[in-house]
C-alpha positions as CSV (number, residue, x, y, z in Angstrom):
1,M,0.0,0.0,0.0
2,R,1.4,3.4,-1.0
3,P,1.8,5.9,1.8
4,R,-0.7,8.8,1.9
5,K,0.3,12.1,0.4
6,K,-2.4,13.9,2.4
7,D,-4.8,13.3,5.3
8,R,-2.1,11.3,7.0
9,H,-4.0,11.6,10.3
10,L,-6.8,9.4,9.0
11,P,-6.8,5.6,9.5
12,P,-6.5,3.1,6.6
13,C,-9.3,3.0,4.1
14,V,-10.7,6.4,5.4
15,Y,-10.7,9.4,3.1
16,F,-12.1,13.0,3.3
17,K,-13.9,14.1,0.2
18,H,-16.8,16.4,-0.7
19,G,-17.0,17.7,2.9
20,T,-17.3,14.3,4.6
21,H,-15.3,11.2,5.6
22,W,-15.6,8.0,3.6
23,Y,-14.8,4.4,4.5
24,V,-13.7,2.6,1.3
25,K,-13.6,-1.2,1.2
26,A,-13.8,-3.4,-1.9
27,G,-14.5,-0.4,-4.1
28,K,-17.5,0.6,-2.0
29,W,-17.6,4.2,-0.5
30,V,-19.6,4.5,2.8
31,D,-20.2,7.9,4.4
32,I,-19.1,7.7,8.0
33,G,-19.5,11.3,9.1
34,A,-18.5,14.9,8.3
35,D,-16.7,15.6,11.6
36,L,-13.6,13.6,12.6
37,P,-14.8,12.3,16.0
38,T,-18.0,10.8,14.5
39,A,-16.0,9.4,11.6
40,L,-13.4,7.7,13.8
41,A,-16.2,6.2,16.1
42,E,-17.9,4.8,13.0
43,Y,-14.7,3.5,11.6
44,A,-13.9,1.8,14.9
45,R,-17.4,0.2,14.8
46,K,-16.9,-1.1,11.3
47,V,-13.5,-2.6,11.7
48,G,-14.6,-4.1,15.0
49,E,-17.6,-5.9,13.5
50,P,-17.6,-9.7,13.7
51,K,-16.2,-11.2,10.5
52,G,-18.3,-13.7,8.4
53,G,-20.7,-11.4,6.6
54,M,-24.4,-12.3,6.2
55,P,-24.1,-16.1,7.0
56,A,-22.5,-15.2,10.4
57,L,-25.1,-12.6,11.1
58,I,-28.0,-15.0,10.3
59,D,-26.6,-17.6,12.6
60,E,-26.1,-15.1,15.3
61,V,-29.7,-13.8,15.2
62,I,-31.2,-17.3,14.9
63,E,-29.3,-18.4,18.0
64,H,-30.4,-15.2,19.8
65,V,-34.1,-15.7,19.1
66,R,-34.1,-19.5,19.3
67,P,-35.2,-19.7,23.0
68,T,-38.4,-17.8,22.2
69,L,-39.4,-20.0,19.3
70,A,-41.7,-23.0,19.3
71,E,-40.1,-26.2,18.1
72,N,-41.9,-26.3,14.8
73,T,-41.2,-22.6,14.1
74,C,-37.5,-23.0,14.9
75,R,-37.3,-25.9,12.5
76,Q,-38.9,-23.8,9.7
77,Y,-36.6,-20.8,10.5
78,L,-33.5,-23.0,10.3
79,G,-34.6,-24.3,6.9
80,A,-35.1,-20.7,5.6
81,A,-31.8,-19.6,7.2
82,K,-30.0,-22.3,5.3
83,I,-31.4,-20.9,2.0
84,L,-30.6,-17.3,2.9
85,K,-27.0,-18.1,3.9
86,R,-26.4,-19.7,0.5
87,K,-27.9,-16.9,-1.4
88,L,-26.2,-14.1,0.6
89,A,-22.9,-15.9,1.1
90,E,-20.9,-13.2,-0.6
91,F,-22.6,-10.2,1.1
92,S,-21.8,-8.2,4.1
93,P,-24.8,-6.9,6.0
94,E,-24.5,-3.4,4.8
95,Q,-24.3,-4.5,1.2
96,V,-27.8,-6.1,1.3
97,K,-30.3,-3.7,-0.3
98,S,-34.1,-3.9,-1.0
99,R,-33.4,-5.0,-4.6
100,H,-31.5,-8.0,-3.3
101,V,-34.3,-9.0,-1.0
102,A,-36.8,-8.6,-3.8
103,G,-34.5,-10.7,-6.0
104,I,-34.6,-13.6,-3.4
105,K,-38.4,-13.3,-3.4
106,R,-38.6,-13.5,-7.2
107,N,-36.2,-16.4,-7.3
108,L,-38.4,-18.4,-4.8
109,S,-41.7,-17.3,-6.3
110,A,-42.5,-20.8,-7.4
111,K,-42.6,-21.8,-3.7
112,P,-44.5,-18.8,-2.1
113,N,-44.6,-20.4,1.3
114,M,-40.9,-20.8,1.4
115,A,-40.3,-17.3,-0.1
116,N,-42.4,-15.7,2.6
117,R,-40.7,-17.7,5.3
118,C,-37.3,-16.5,4.0
119,L,-38.6,-12.9,4.0
120,T,-39.8,-13.3,7.6
121,V,-36.4,-14.7,8.7
122,L,-34.5,-12.0,6.9
123,R,-36.7,-9.3,8.3
124,I,-36.0,-10.6,11.8
125,V,-32.3,-10.8,11.1
126,F,-32.1,-7.1,10.0
127,T,-34.4,-6.0,12.8
128,W,-31.8,-7.2,15.2
129,A,-28.9,-5.9,13.1
130,V,-30.5,-2.4,13.3
131,E,-30.9,-2.9,17.1
132,W,-27.3,-3.9,17.4
133,Q,-26.2,-1.0,15.2
134,R,-24.7,-3.3,12.6
135,V,-26.6,-1.6,9.8
136,D,-28.5,1.6,9.5
137,S,-31.8,0.3,8.1
138,N,-33.8,-2.9,7.3
139,P,-33.7,-3.6,3.6
140,C,-36.8,-5.9,3.9
141,I,-39.1,-3.0,4.6
142,G,-41.3,-2.4,1.6
143,V,-40.8,-5.8,0.1
144,K,-44.3,-7.4,0.1
145,R,-45.0,-11.0,0.8
146,L,-46.3,-13.3,-2.0
147,P,-49.9,-14.5,-1.8
148,E,-50.1,-18.1,-0.5
149,A,-52.6,-20.7,-1.5
150,K,-54.7,-21.7,1.6
151,R,-54.8,-25.4,2.4
152,K,-58.3,-26.7,1.7
153,R,-57.8,-30.2,3.0
154,L,-60.4,-31.4,5.5
155,L,-60.1,-34.9,6.8
156,S,-63.3,-36.8,6.7
157,D,-64.4,-38.9,9.7
158,A,-63.7,-42.0,7.8
159,E,-60.2,-40.9,6.9
160,W,-59.4,-39.9,10.4
161,K,-60.6,-43.3,11.8
162,A,-58.6,-45.1,9.1
163,I,-55.4,-43.4,10.2
164,Y,-56.3,-43.8,13.9
165,L,-56.6,-47.6,13.5
166,K,-53.1,-47.8,12.0
167,A,-51.5,-45.5,14.7
168,G,-49.5,-46.7,17.7
169,P,-50.8,-46.4,21.2
170,R,-49.2,-43.0,21.9
171,L,-50.1,-41.5,18.5
172,K,-53.7,-42.6,19.0
173,L,-53.9,-40.5,22.2
174,I,-52.2,-37.6,20.6
175,M,-54.8,-37.7,17.7
176,R,-57.7,-37.9,20.2
177,L,-56.5,-35.0,22.2
178,Q,-55.8,-32.8,19.2
179,L,-59.2,-33.5,17.8
180,L,-60.9,-32.9,21.1
181,T,-59.1,-29.7,22.0
182,G,-58.5,-28.1,18.5
183,Q,-55.0,-27.0,19.5
184,R,-51.8,-27.0,17.4
185,I,-49.9,-30.2,17.5
186,G,-47.0,-28.6,19.3
187,D,-49.3,-27.4,22.1
188,V,-50.8,-30.9,22.5
189,L,-47.4,-32.6,22.5
190,S,-46.2,-30.3,25.4
191,I,-49.2,-30.7,27.7
192,R,-48.0,-30.7,31.3
193,R,-49.7,-32.4,34.2
194,S,-50.0,-28.9,35.8
195,Q,-52.3,-27.9,32.9
196,L,-54.9,-30.5,34.0
197,T,-57.1,-28.2,36.1
198,D,-60.4,-28.8,37.8
199,A,-62.1,-26.9,35.0
200,G,-60.3,-28.6,32.1
201,V,-57.1,-28.6,30.2
202,E,-55.5,-25.2,30.3
203,F,-53.4,-24.0,27.3
204,A,-51.0,-21.1,26.8
205,Q,-50.5,-21.4,23.0
206,Q,-46.9,-21.3,21.9
207,K,-47.5,-19.3,18.7
208,T,-49.8,-16.6,20.1
209,D,-49.5,-16.9,23.8
210,A,-53.3,-16.9,24.0
211,R,-54.6,-18.6,27.1
212,L,-57.7,-20.7,27.2
213,V,-59.2,-23.7,29.0
214,V,-60.8,-26.5,27.1
215,K,-63.5,-27.7,29.5
216,W,-63.8,-31.3,30.5
217,S,-66.1,-33.5,28.5
218,P,-66.5,-37.2,28.9
219,D,-64.4,-37.8,25.8
220,L,-61.7,-35.4,26.9
221,R,-61.5,-36.8,30.4
222,S,-61.3,-40.3,29.0
223,A,-58.5,-39.4,26.6
224,V,-56.4,-37.8,29.4
225,E,-57.0,-40.7,31.7
226,D,-55.8,-43.1,29.0
227,A,-52.7,-41.0,28.4
228,L,-51.9,-41.0,32.1
229,A,-52.4,-44.8,32.2
230,L,-50.0,-45.1,29.3
231,L,-47.3,-43.4,31.3
232,G,-47.8,-45.9,34.1
233,E,-45.5,-45.2,37.1
234,A,-43.2,-42.9,35.2
235,Q,-42.8,-39.6,37.0
236,T,-43.0,-37.1,34.2
237,L,-44.0,-33.4,34.0
238,T,-45.7,-33.8,30.6
239,L,-48.6,-36.0,29.5
240,F,-46.6,-37.4,26.7
241,R,-42.9,-38.4,26.8
242,S,-40.2,-39.5,24.4
243,S,-37.5,-42.1,25.0
244,T,-35.3,-39.3,26.4
245,G,-37.9,-38.4,29.0
246,G,-39.1,-35.1,27.6
247,P,-42.1,-34.5,25.4
248,P,-42.0,-36.1,21.9
249,D,-40.6,-33.9,19.1
250,Y,-42.8,-32.8,16.2
251,S,-40.7,-34.4,13.5
252,S,-41.0,-37.9,15.0
253,V,-44.8,-37.6,15.5
254,R,-45.2,-36.2,11.9
255,E,-43.3,-39.3,10.6
256,Q,-45.4,-41.7,12.6
257,F,-48.6,-39.9,11.4
258,A,-47.4,-40.1,7.8
259,N,-46.7,-43.8,8.1
260,A,-50.1,-44.5,9.6
261,A,-51.8,-42.5,6.9
262,A,-49.8,-44.4,4.2
263,E,-50.8,-47.7,5.7
264,A,-54.4,-46.5,5.8
265,G,-54.3,-45.4,2.2
266,V,-55.1,-41.8,3.1
267,E,-53.3,-39.3,0.9
268,D,-52.2,-35.7,1.6
269,A,-52.8,-35.8,5.4
270,R,-50.9,-33.9,8.0
271,P,-51.1,-33.8,11.8
272,N,-52.4,-30.3,12.0
273,D,-55.3,-31.1,9.6
274,Q,-57.0,-32.3,12.8
275,R,-57.0,-28.7,14.1
276,A,-59.1,-27.7,11.0
277,Q,-61.3,-30.8,11.5
278,S,-61.9,-29.9,15.2
279,G,-62.6,-26.2,14.4
280,T,-65.0,-27.1,11.6
281,K,-66.9,-29.6,13.9
282,I,-67.2,-27.1,16.7
283,K,-68.4,-24.4,14.3
284,Q,-71.1,-26.7,13.0
285,Q,-72.2,-27.7,16.5
286,Q,-71.9,-24.4,18.4
287,G,-71.2,-21.6,15.9
288,K,-68.3,-19.5,14.7
289,A,-67.8,-17.8,18.1
290,A,-67.1,-21.1,19.7
291,A,-64.7,-22.1,17.0
292,T,-62.9,-18.7,17.3
293,A,-62.5,-19.3,21.1
294,L,-61.4,-22.9,20.7
295,L,-58.7,-22.1,18.1
296,G,-57.4,-19.2,20.1
297,H,-57.9,-16.6,17.3
298,V,-57.9,-12.9,18.2
299,N,-61.0,-12.2,16.1
300,P,-63.6,-14.1,14.1
301,S,-62.1,-13.1,10.7
302,Q,-59.1,-15.2,11.5
303,T,-61.3,-18.2,12.1
304,E,-63.2,-17.5,8.8
305,T,-59.9,-17.4,6.9
306,Y,-58.6,-20.5,8.6
307,L,-61.7,-22.5,7.9
308,R,-62.4,-21.1,4.5
309,D,-63.4,-23.7,1.9
310,R,-62.9,-26.4,4.5
311,E,-66.6,-27.2,4.7
312,A,-69.1,-27.2,1.9
313,P,-72.3,-25.1,2.6
314,E,-75.4,-27.1,2.9
315,V,-78.4,-25.6,1.2
316,E,-81.8,-26.8,-0.1
317,G,-82.6,-26.6,-3.8
318,P,-85.9,-25.1,-5.1
319,S,-89.1,-27.0,-4.3
320,L,-91.1,-27.4,-7.5
321,G,-93.6,-30.2,-6.7
322,A,-94.5,-33.2,-8.7
323,Q,-96.9,-31.3,-10.9
324,F,-94.0,-29.4,-12.4
325,W,-92.7,-32.5,-14.1
326,T,-96.0,-33.9,-15.1
327,S,-97.9,-30.8,-16.3
328,K,-97.9,-30.1,-20.0
């Protein structure tokens, strides 16, 4: 590197031009402040940043937020993070602009669910990067999500029973409790003994933190008693347990459910389809307000969106009378 002919008081890669100081790296000029103290402070922050670029920042943020995530959400975020680290491998955080984020969205447009998940994760990453003063702004702001096709699958009673008959003892109980409570599979798998109250099974939903009690019914009480009997003498905090002693993980239950569905000859079935099945049944029996309460939605419009096209409306056709067909 050639010695400076002027501005020798400035540190490496810093230049004063057009009334402000510039940090120049890899051909990119970044304004770090007009007055020298501000410029030096900004320079110190930049050269002191952890190395590794975007992949390192993504890993750092995911590790930071991981304790607050439900197991299934964490698994989805890790999948999106893997894609983002590959696509942004050559970028430093300050180099990522809105056009790059929009480009990732376009590139994944054939898979809108995954594209939106990547946008969500990247938005979270840059929200923390702004908080930690690694970047000045969030490049995800203004980049709209892609429209997603809503899942319309509704298991019939016959399909549910066919899967149930092929399930193992623990999976049978998980299926019963999910159908009877209408809760997300993660919330059912993590039911603790302390949630079994005099009034019913109390839930604090992992995704929304909404609290509700599903009141005891003969069916619900029977399912819980069978689950406790399956535990036997085991001293556990949770109603279901894995071989390691904690609650079963979603991935293993999903695999068991998929195997049971395959043996039963039921296609395109997922564990959380039972939540839609439960919500639809309670709506038919007690109305939409009851379905909204059971599913833990903030307002009825969420429930309507969630159950949209999951049940066919039942209407009567016109009554014409026999004479209509016989009269000339």
